[in-house]
C-alpha angles and dihedrals in degrees: 000000000000091000090054091051091048090051094049103039104009133242107324093204090054090050091050091050090049092052091048091050090050090052090052089050092050090052091058119103111276097261092054096040091053092046091049092051093050094045091046091052091048091050092049093049097045112027110041091212118183097202129063093211093107089055091051090050090049093053090047090052093047093047090053093045091050090051089052093047095242123150120242093247089058088062101039101032121221094296098066093171091057088049090053092046090052090048091061098036110129095016118129111254139202089239091054091047092051091047091054091049091051093048092048093048095049095040090052090053090055093058 
């Protein structure tokens, strides 16, 4: 039954963790909160990641930087897109998952 619920509505624990992470991001100083929102949107639109771990790491980094009085650009560098791409490098993605499904489906038909 749990697997059916996860399939239909997703992992509830993951959703709860995501909401908590979003609350942490909203509590950041304005510069960091805006940067987080823009980087998150970029990651969602380009990477297809299946885990929210890179977003947790990003909030952790921004919380620490804010506490140290650093500017966002000191953390990300001038190429923010490259920073975001590096943040998700090695993460499993929806695109990768779909590619594996396609390969499996077509390879099974050939046998």
